[in-house]
C-alpha positions as CSV (number, residue, x, y, z in Angstrom):
1,M,199.4,154.3,135.7
2,K,197.1,156.2,138.1
3,K,194.6,156.7,135.3
4,L,194.6,153.1,134.4
5,T,194.2,151.6,137.8
6,E,192.5,154.5,139.5
7,L,194.8,153.9,142.4
8,Q,197.2,156.4,144.1
9,V,200.8,155.8,143.0
10,I,203.4,156.8,145.6
11,D,207.1,156.3,145.9
12,R,209.0,154.3,148.5
13,E,209.9,157.4,150.6
14,R,206.3,158.6,150.7
15,L,205.1,155.0,151.7
16,I,207.6,155.0,154.6
17,L,206.6,158.5,155.8
18,N,203.0,157.5,155.7
19,I,203.7,154.5,157.9
20,F,205.7,156.3,160.4
21,S,203.1,159.1,160.4
22,S,200.3,156.7,161.2
23,R,202.3,155.0,164.0
24,G,204.0,158.0,165.7
25,A,202.9,158.2,169.3
26,T,205.1,160.7,171.1
27,A,205.5,164.4,170.5
28,E,209.2,163.9,169.6
29,S,208.3,161.3,167.0
30,K,205.6,163.5,165.4
31,L,208.1,166.3,165.2
32,Q,210.7,164.0,163.6
33,I,208.1,162.9,161.0
34,Q,207.2,166.5,160.2
35,L,210.8,167.4,159.7
36,A,211.3,164.4,157.4
37,E,208.2,165.3,155.4
38,I,209.4,168.8,155.0
39,K,212.8,167.6,153.8
40,Y,211.0,165.2,151.4
41,Q,208.8,168.0,150.0
42,L,211.9,170.3,149.6
43,E,213.7,167.6,147.5
44,K,210.7,167.3,145.3
45,L,210.5,171.1,144.8
46,Q,214.2,171.3,143.9
47,R,214.0,168.8,141.1
């Protein structure tokens, strides 16, 4: 699909992480986002 539309294709979880990442303001929220992204990447590697 990416080749046909030349658009980046992402799943729902990545979309949510991107939204939170762009809006995270406090140090605590940024750390929580980083942890969530690490868990997300770990899930992808284990598949």
